[in-house]
N, C-alpha and C positions, 0 to 999 in steps of 0.2 A: 559448750561446743559438742556436736556429735558428728561423727563421720561416718558415712556409709560408702563402700567400694562397689562399682559396677564394672565387672570385667568386660573389655571389648576384644575385638579381633587384633592379631598381630601384636601382642604385648602391650595393649594399650589399656587404659583403665580410666574411668571417670571417679573422681573422688567428689561426693555430696557432701558438702560442709554446711552445717546449720549453727548459726550464731543465735542465741536466746534474744528474744525482745528486749529484755533487760540489759543485756550487755550491748546491744545495738544502740539503745537508746542512751547509754553511758557514753558510747562513741559520739553520738550526735551532739551530747552535751559537751564533750571536749572539743568538737570543731566549734561550735558556737562560741566558746569562751576564747578560742584562739583567733576567730575571724571577727568578732563582735567591733573590735577597734576600727575595723576597715569599713564598716556598714553605717550609711547616713541614714537616719530616721528622724523625719520632721518631728520636733517636739522633745528630742532627746539629745543630750551630749553625746559625742563619739564614745562607744563602748559602753552606755549606760542603759541601752534599750533593752528590755526583757526578750528572751528568746521566743516567746509567743507572739510578741508584736512583730518582730522580724519574719517569723513564720508566716503570719497573716498578710504581711506586706509582700513578701516575696514569694510565698508559696510554701506549703508544709515540708516539701521536700528539698528546701534550699540548702541545707546541710547534709542531705543523704550521700550524695556521690563521694564527698571526702570521707564521710563516716564510713562508707563502704570500703573505700581503699584502706583505711586506718584498720578495720576490721580484717581485711585479707591480710594485710602485712603482719598482723598481730597472731594470727591463728594458722596461718598456711603450714609453718614448719612444724607446729605442734600437730597438726591434722596428718601430716605425711608420717609423723612417728607412731601416732595413733591408730593409723589404718593398717599398720603391720606389713606393708609392702615395700619392696625396694624400688624406689622411684629414681629413675636415670635420666630424666629430662626435665627442662623446664616446663612449666605448666601452661596450658592455655585456659584462662579464666573465662567464664562466663555467669554473669549474675541472673539469677532466676527468680529471686524474691526479694523486693526492697519496698517495704510498706510500712507505715507507721502502726506500732502495736502489734507486729507481727515478727516472727523470726527473721533474721537475715539469712537467705539461702543462696550460695555460689557453688559452681562446680569448677573442677580443675583438671582438665584432660591431661593424662601424663603418660609416659611410656614406663613400663616396667621392666626390671631386668629379664632378658629373654632368656628362654631355656638354652642350653649348650648341648649339642650331641657330639660328644668327644669321640673322635677316631682314635687312630693309633697315635700314641704319645711316649711309648717306651720303644727304644730301639729304632727311632727314625733315622734315615740315612742323610747324612750330610757330607760335603766335599772334604776330602782329605788334603791338608795343606802341608807344604813342606816346612820342616823345621825352621825356626827362627835364627836368622844369621845376621851379622852387622858386618858391612864391607869397610875397608880403609877409606874408601870415598866418602860415605856416610860420616865418618868420624872426622874426616878432614873437612866436610861441609859445616859440621857443627863447630869445628874451630874456628873456621873462617867467620861463622856467624857471631862468633864471641870476640873475635879480632875486631869485626866491624862495629860490634856494640861497645867496645872499649877504646876505639880509635879516637885520635885527637885532630881536631879541625884548625889547621894552621892557614895564616895569610900567606899569599904568593905573590911576590914582587920582583922575581928574577927571571920570569918566562912567561909567554902567552898562555891562553886557554888550552886545555887539552882534554880529551875525553874523561869524564868522571867528575870534572871541576864543578864547585858550587859558585856560582857568579852572581854579582849584583849588576843589574842591566836596566838601561834606560832604552825604551823604544817607541816609535811613533809609525804605525801602520797606515798605509794609504792604498786604495783601490782606484786605478785610473786618475791618480793625483788627488784623490779626495778623502780626507781622514773618516774613520767609520767608529761608531760606538764600540768602547772595549778595545780598541787597537793601540792605546797609548798607557804607558805605564812608567813611573819613577822608581828606580831603585828596586826593581822586582827580583825575586830569588829565582834562580833556575839551575838546576843540574843538568849538565850536559850528558846527553845520553839517556835521560830518563823517559824521553818520548812524551813529555807532558805539554810541548808546544806542537804547532803544525808540523807534519813531517817534513823534514829538509832544514827546518829552521836552526836546531842545535848544532848541526854538523857545520853549517856555514860559520859558526862563531869560533871553531878551533883554529888556533893561530892568531886570534885577536888578543892584543895587549890592553894593559889597563889604560884607561883614558883614551884608547883608540876608537874611532867611530868607523862603522861598515854599513852599508845597505844590504839587506837580506832579501833575496826575492823568493817567494814561495807562492805554491798554489792551494788555495783551500780543497780539502777533499770534496768529492761531489755529496757526500752524505753529511756533511757538516751540519751541525745543530741550528746555526742561524743561516736560514735558507737564502738571505739576501747575499751571503758572501760564498755559499757553495758552488765550488767549480771556478771561482774568480781568482786572478793572479793579482798578488799584493806584494807590495815594497815595505820592508820595515827598516826605518833608519834607526840603527843601534848603537850605543856607547857602552862598553865595559866599564863599570866603576870600581870593581873589586874581584879578585880571585881568592878562593880558599880551596884547599884541598884535604882530603881525608888521608892521615897518615896511620897505618896500621900498626900496631905494636908487634914486636918479634915474638915468634912462638918458641919459648923457651922456658926454663925452670922458673925465671922471674915472673914471667906472664902467668903461668900456672899458680903461683903462689898470691899474685895479686887477684885474680878473679875466681879462686875457687879456695877450698879448704886443704888442697893438695901442696905439697912443698916441691914437686917434680912434674915434669910435663907428661912423662910415662904415666905416673898415678893418674893424672887428670885425664889422660887419654882412656885410660882403663875404667875410670869412673864413667866417662862418656859413652863407652861401649857397652856398659852395664845398664846404663840409662836408657840408651836406644834399645837394647834387647828387651829390658822390661816394658818399654811402651809397646814394641812390636808384639811382645807377648799378650799384653792387654788387648791390643787391637785384634790379634788373632782371636783371643778368646771371645771377644764381642762378636766377631764375625761368625764364629761357631755358635754362639748362642742365638743371633739372629736367623742363621740358617735353621737351627733346630725349631724355634718358634714358628718359622714360617712353614715348615713341614707339617708340624701340628696342625696349624690353621688352616692349611691346605686340606687336611682330612677331617675337620670338623665341620658340623653343621650348625649354622647360626643365621637368624633372621633379624636383622637389626631394625627395630622401629625407626621410621622417619624422624620421629621428634627427638629420639636418643641420638640420632647423626646429626641432626640440626644444632643440638645443644653442644656437641663436640666441637663442631665447625664454629660455632660463636665462642667457644673456649679457646681455640686456636687464635682465632683473632684477637681476643682479649689478652692473650700472652704475647702477641706480637706488639699490640699498642702499648703494652706495659714496657716492653724491651725498648722500644722506640723513644718512650720517654726519656730513659737515660741518656740517649744520643740527642735529645733535645728536639725529636721529632714527633708530631702527632700522628695518629693512624690516618686522619682526613688527608694531611699533607702528602703521606705515602701513596694514597690512592690517586690524589691528583698528579704525582709524579710519574706513576705507573699509568694513568689512564684507565683505571679499572673503577667500579662501582664496588659498592660493598658486597652486593649480590654475586658479582663476578668473583671477587675474592674468596666469598665462601664457597662457591662452586669449585674453584680451584683446590680448595683444601679438602674436598670431600674425599679422595683417596687417602690421604694422611689420616684423616679424622675415623674412616672405616678401619684402617689398619690398627690405629690406637685402641678402638673399641674391641675389635676381634681379639686383640693381643690380650687385653685385659680380661675379658671374658673368658677366654681358653684357659689362662693361667689360674684364674680364680677357680674354675672348675677341676683342674689338676689339685690344686691345694685341697679343695674338698674331697676329691676322690682318694688321694694319697694321705689324707690326715695331716698335712703339713702345717707346723705350728711355727710362730715367732716367740721365743722363750723371753724371759726378762733379760736374760745375758744377751740375747740377740739384739734387744731393745737398747740396752746400755752400750753395746759395741756399735751400735748405728748412731747412737748419740756422740760417742767419742769420734767416730769417723767423720760426722759433721763438723765437731769442733776443730779437728784437725785441718779439714778443708777450708773453713772460713778463718782459721787462726784466732779462735776466740775460746775462752774457758768453757769447759763441757756444762759448767753450772748456768751460764747463760743460754746455751741450747736447750737445756732441759725446761728452761721457762718458758719456752715456746710450746712445750708438750705438757702443760701442767693438767689440762681437762683430760676426762676420762675419753672423750671422743677423739681428741687429738692423738692420744697415745694408742686407741684402738686403731686409727687410720695408719699410723706408722707401722705398727704391728702387720696390718694387713699388706702394706707396701713390702715389707720384710719378707713376709711368708710367700708373696708373688715372685720375688726375687730367687728365694730358695727353691721354688717350681722351676725357674728358668735353669738354675744350676741341676736340679734334678733331671730335667729332659735333655740336657746337654751332656752331662757325665753319662747317660743311658743311651746316648746316639751312637751310631755306627759310623765311623768314618770310612768312606768308599772313595776309591780312585775316580777322577773325572773320567766320564766316557771319551773315548778317542774322539768323536766327532766333536764334543765340547771342547776338548784341549785343544784341537786343531783350531777352532774357532777363535779360542782365547789367545792363542799364539799368533795368529794371522792379526787380532786386533793389537796386541803388543806391538808386533812388527811394524804395523801401519803407524801406531802412534810413535814409536821410535824415529821412524823415517820422517814424520812430520816434525818431531822436534829437532832433529839433525837439520833439516831443510830450514827451519826457522832460524835456527842458531846461525847457519851459513849466510841466510839472508841478512841478519843483524850485524855480522862481523864487519 
């Protein structure tokens, strides 16, 4: 195999890859051996017809297309390594010579890593943030969360339904006296106040006792997903079969001892405060890092090749598809639910893909400019961090980085993270401009007012 590189405009290149006639013939022979059992030739048993007979009957190039694909799959990665260029996109393949007795030649048009014109990256200005504090309300909210997580669910027999109860419910709905699809259920689970049923439905069940029946009258919202029911008045004949309530544990030393490693409530609260502060510190550090990277990107000059951008968009789509598999959903199903085509989704991901590429290119250029390296100690520390995160022995993590390439890739990632730390540590924190601060205050005030209004409406 030989590779020639033809540089094109805008960081694109054409790799001209030539596979010897001998290697191509070997590929054709492999395809023949793989496919001969599926080819009928008069006078021969299946799988026994000689290659020459099949080629004479079906044409000399009967196996060429599959052989060409095999050659491309077998040689492309090696060709990229051999060409000495940093390829950053999927290839566009074009076969230019496919003839018996001649070398097989194909081209791969690819994007190369584009040049980066670094602007200012030392001493960039980022917004100064207030020191981290943890309020009593935040501690109380976390305690409440733990209370709910450790609550007991008990049967209720001595009172009717109240807000917050979990009930078992039979219901049968009608519109104008006629039952409709999906309007009937037996022993359905419903938490009063959850808002999971039609507005007004749950409130009307408050005060109903076990085994008591009641007609609930509601109107379907105008934007209801089932168009035949949208805006229609309905009656649900309901029967409460059972009531359960959540009983919260008392906040005391015994509670702290049961849910934590601490023996007193005060110790537990202090630990909650520390954890909340640590989380806020991490979030604030992340925000500063993002601000610093954004400032460096804004002052850099980068022309991203279209093929590189498209490859990153496809990568995001593949990542989302993989995440959806864990939830039992395919990417095609997601597209159906959202009413999007794959192309529309990729277009929607273009800003995210652009930001990813800009970030990586700029940080890699800073790594080079500052001579930043990931040491073996950094590598080992990162492996330990992964082991801690996934709660597995560090030796198991090491097994994923056995190859030189895997180790080198991780070291590159570590160096990039060190570049983020470098520009953040060298950034200048400045007070937010008054106009920006006023706008931020207005936004907070509006958000707070909206939250209060919503709370009052739900009260």
